[in-house]
N, C-alpha and C positions, 0 to 999 in steps of 0.2 A: 492525530497518529504523529509520533516524534521518532525522527530517525539523524542520526548525525547533528547538524545545526538546523533541519528543518523541523518545522511545528506547523503540522496542517490538519485543517477541518474536513472530514469526506463526506460526500454525499453520494449513496450506493443503492444498486438494484441487483437482482438476479434477473438474467434475461432469461428467455426460454430455453436455451441449449446448455443451461444451469452454471454460465458464466458468468462472475461477478464483476460489474462495471462500475467504477468511482470516478467521481471527480473531485479536484480538492482545491482548495484555496489556502494561504497563509502566509508564512514567511521562511525565508531560506537565508542564514546569516543577515539578519535585519531585512533583508529588502521583501517585497511582496511577491507571489509566485502563486501559478494555478497550475494545472495539469488533468491529466487523465491516468487511469489504472486498470488493468484488466487482469482478472486471476480466475484458477480455476482449481480446483480440489484433485489433487493427484499423491496417492499414499498417504492421506493424512495430513499432508501441508498445502497450503496456497501455493501456487506458481502462476507467474504472470510476468507483466511489465508495467513499470511506471515511467512516464514521458512528462516534464517539466514544458508548458507551454513555451512555444520557440527557444528551446533550450535540449538540455540532455536527456537521454533515455538511458532506463538500465533495466534489467532481468531483476525478477525479486522473488525470493522463497520466505514463507514465513510459516511458523510453525509454533506449536503450544510451546510456553517454557514449561521446563522440567522443573518442580518444587522438590527440595529436599525433603525426605521422610523425616517425622518427628521419631526421637528416639524413645 
């Protein structure tokens, strides 16, 4: 997963309630980092929270990329 200056590898599973739970390791601005994410499906989008270990946390919304139609 890439966003901003972060490049992360994910390990995930779906729990019994249907919530996706992720852990991640990787780099953020060349510094090693790790953390966790949870997300649920709501109106066709993943909605949840990302938290860096001993650091910032942020809400997240992920949706499919829309591609241009061929002419």
